[in-house]
C-alpha positions in Angstrom: -1.3 -15.0 19.1 1.3 -12.4 18.4 1.5 -10.3 15.2 4.9 -8.8 14.3 7.1 -7.7 11.4 9.0 -10.3 9.5 12.7 -10.8 10.4 15.4 -12.6 8.4 15.3 -15.7 10.7 11.7 -16.3 9.7 12.5 -17.1 6.0 12.8 -20.9 6.4 9.7 -21.3 8.5 7.7 -19.1 6.1 8.9 -21.0 3.1 7.8 -24.3 4.7 4.5 -22.8 5.8 3.9 -21.6 2.2 4.6 -25.0 0.8 2.3 -26.7 3.4 -0.5 -24.2 2.8 -0.5 -24.9 -0.9 -0.1 -28.7 -0.7 -2.1 -29.5 2.4 -4.4 -26.5 3.0 -5.4 -26.0 -0.6 -5.8 -29.7 -1.4 -9.6 -29.6 -1.4 -9.7 -26.6 -3.9 -6.9 -27.4 -6.3 -5.6 -30.5 -8.1 -2.3 -32.1 -7.3 -1.0 -30.9 -10.7 -2.1 -27.3 -9.9 -0.5 -27.4 -6.4 2.7 -28.7 -7.9 2.8 -25.9 -10.5 2.1 -23.4 -7.7 4.7 -24.7 -5.3 6.8 -27.6 -6.7 9.1 -27.6 -3.7 9.8 -25.6 -0.6 11.3 -22.3 -1.7 15.0 -21.7 -1.2 15.5 -19.8 2.1 17.7 -17.1 0.6 15.3 -16.5 -2.3 12.3 -16.5 0.1 14.1 -14.0 2.5 14.6 -11.6 -0.4 11.0 -12.0 -1.5 9.6 -11.4 2.0 12.0 -8.6 3.0 11.2 -6.5 -0.2 7.7 -5.8 1.0 6.0 -5.0 4.3 5.6 -8.5 5.7 3.7 -9.4 8.9 4.0 -12.7 10.7 1.6 -14.3 13.1 3.1 -16.5 15.9 1.2 -18.9 18.1 3.1 -20.5 20.9 6.4 -19.5 19.4 5.6 -21.1 16.0 4.9 -19.1 12.8 1.2 -19.6 12.1 0.8 -17.3 9.0 2.1 -14.3 7.1 0.9 -11.6 4.8 2.8 -9.2 2.6 1.9 -5.7 1.3 3.8 -4.4 -1.8 4.5 -0.6 -2.1 1.7 -0.3 -4.7 -0.9 -1.8 -2.4 -0.9 -5.3 -3.7 -1.3 -8.1 -1.2 1.2 -10.4 -2.7 1.2 -13.3 -0.2 -1.4 -14.3 2.4 -0.8 -17.8 3.9 -1.7 -19.6 7.1 -0.5 -23.0 8.2 -3.1 -25.8 7.4 -3.7 -26.4 11.2 -4.5 -22.6 11.5 -7.2 -22.6 8.9 -10.4 -21.3 10.5 -8.7 -20.2 13.8 -8.6 -16.5 13.0 -4.9 -16.2 12.1 -5.5 -14.4 8.8 -8.0 -12.1 10.5 -5.4 -11.3 13.2 -2.8 -10.4 10.5 -5.2 -8.3 8.4 -5.3 -5.2 10.7 -1.5 -4.9 10.5 -1.8 -4.9 6.8 -4.5 -2.2 6.9 -2.4 -0.1 9.3 0.5 -0.3 6.9 -1.7 0.8 4.0 -2.9 3.8 6.1 0.7 4.8 6.9 1.6 4.6 3.2 -1.6 6.6 2.4 -2.8 4.0 -0.1 -6.2 4.5 -1.6 -6.9 0.9 -2.5 -5.5 -2.6 -2.2 -5.4 -5.4 -4.7 -4.7 -9.1 -4.6 -5.0 -12.3 -6.6 -6.9 -14.6 -4.2 -7.2 -18.3 -4.3 -10.6 -20.1 -4.0 -9.9 -20.4 -0.3 -8.8 -16.8 0.2 -11.6 -15.2 -1.7 -14.3 -15.6 1.0 -11.8 -14.2 3.6 -11.2 -11.0 1.6 -14.9 -10.7 0.7 -15.7 -10.7 4.5 -13.6 -7.5 4.8 -15.3 -5.7 1.9 -13.2 -6.7 -1.0 -14.8 -7.1 -4.5 -14.0 -9.5 -7.2 -12.7 -7.6 -10.3 -12.5 -10.7 -12.4 -11.9 -14.4 -12.2 -8.8 -15.5 -14.0 -6.6 -18.4 -14.9 -2.9 -17.9 -14.1 -0.4 -20.1 -15.9 2.4 -21.6 -13.9 4.7 -24.1 -15.5 2.2 -24.8 -18.2 -0.7 -25.4 -15.8 -3.7 -23.2 -15.4 -4.6 -22.2 -11.8 -7.8 -20.4 -11.2 -7.9 -17.4 -8.9 -9.6 -14.0 -8.5 -8.3 -10.5 -9.1 -9.8 -8.5 -6.2 -9.8 -4.9 -5.0 -10.6 -3.0 -1.8 -11.0 0.7 -1.7 -9.8 2.2 1.5 
């Protein structure tokens, strides 16, 4: 596995991975209605490129295929953390996480925050993150449960 910075040519593959992670990877934890509200369709490549290039974005590649990605916003918020469904449980997120921590150190951040799904919550807890509060996020009129989490560095 190779961890590297996002580059513009990754936008389409990351958009498809995001969609697949929500609709396939999260199917056991969220209803079809919740998954559709979360990701109705594969995001537009141009929009997705803007979203990923605005933050520090790290990409995991396995055998030349994007296996996952994570983003760190300037304020220390982990905005996106997704792995391909076939990568779940294979250490892809754990391989991405040190790059995120290194970026936080370089930026001299004191803490990190995220809004973790049911599936991501145990991953973050394994690395010392704490649940601040469970919440219900509304997307397109549908409530999607997740967890506000924090990690002091």
